[in-house]
N, C-alpha and C positions, 0 to 999 in steps of 0.2 A: 263410667269414666268417658266413654265415647260422647254421651250426651252433654257432659260438662264441657268438653273441648269444643264441640259444636257451638254450644251457647256462648262461650268465650269468643270464638271466631265471629259469630253473628254480632255480638255486642261491639267488637272492635270495628267490624265493617260498617255498622250503623253510626258509630261514633266518627269514623273517618268521613263518612258520607255527610253527616251533620256539620262537621268542621269545614268541608269544602263548600257546602251550601252557604254557611256564614261568610266565608271568604268572598264568594261570588256576590252575595248580597251587599256586603260592605263596599266592595270595589265599584259596583254599580251605583250605589248611593253617593259615593265620593265623587265619581265621574259626573253624575248629574248635578250634584251640589256645586262642583267647581264651575260649571257653565253658568249656573245661576249666580254665583258670586261674581263671576266675571262680568255678566250683564249688569248687576247691581253697580259694580265699580265703574263701568263704561257710562252708565246713565248718570250716576252721581257726578263723575268727572265733567261730562258735557254739560249738565244742567248747572253746575257750580260755575264752570267757566262762563257761561252766558250771564249768569248773575253778576259775576265779578267784572266782566268786561262791558256789558250793555245795559243792565237794568238792576240796580241795586234793590228794587222792590220785588224782583221776580221770585216766585214761590218755588224754590228748589226741591222741596219735598213733593209738591204736586207734580212737578215735571218729572222727577225721578219715578214716581209711581206710575204715571202715564207711559213713560219710556219702558219701564219694566213690563207692564201689562201688554203694551204693543209688541215688545220683543218676544214675549212668551207666545203670542199668537201668530206672529209673522217673522220668519227667519230673515227676511230682507231688512227689517227694522233692526234686528240684532247685528246684522252685518254692517248697517249704516252706523250704528253706535260704535262698533269696533273701529271702523274706518275713521269716523269723526274724531274719536279719542286719539287715535294714532296720528292724525293729521294735525290737530291743534297742539299736541305735545308741549313744547316749550316756546312756541311761536308767540309773538306779541298779539294783542287783541286785533290790531288792524291787519296784520299778516294772516291771522287765522280766518278773518272775515273773507278776504279775497281768495285764499287758497282752499278753504275747507267748507265753504257755503253749501256745495251740493251734497256732500255726505252728512252734513249736520242739520240740514233743513227738515228732515223728517223727525228729528228729536227736539229741536228748539225752533222758535218763530224765525 
């Protein structure tokens, strides 16, 4: 009987440890995934805005991919994309040009 009780306790402990490991793994994955989704949104928003305001022939997909790759390799590009998106917000194209050029220049021409 003692051996059975010990086996049940061991199984319960292993089950609890596995459950906690799954929670930590999921939380870490979601945290990293949100950053990536945020970067994708920032890049998409900035590149689309450039297309809409300045160059209707501008390749938004290529811009977004360049921006994503650069932001994955360089935290300052990620920060610029965040700042650019926040700056352009609902500004007119002209206002965005004069007010947001510095933060947007690393993302779009």
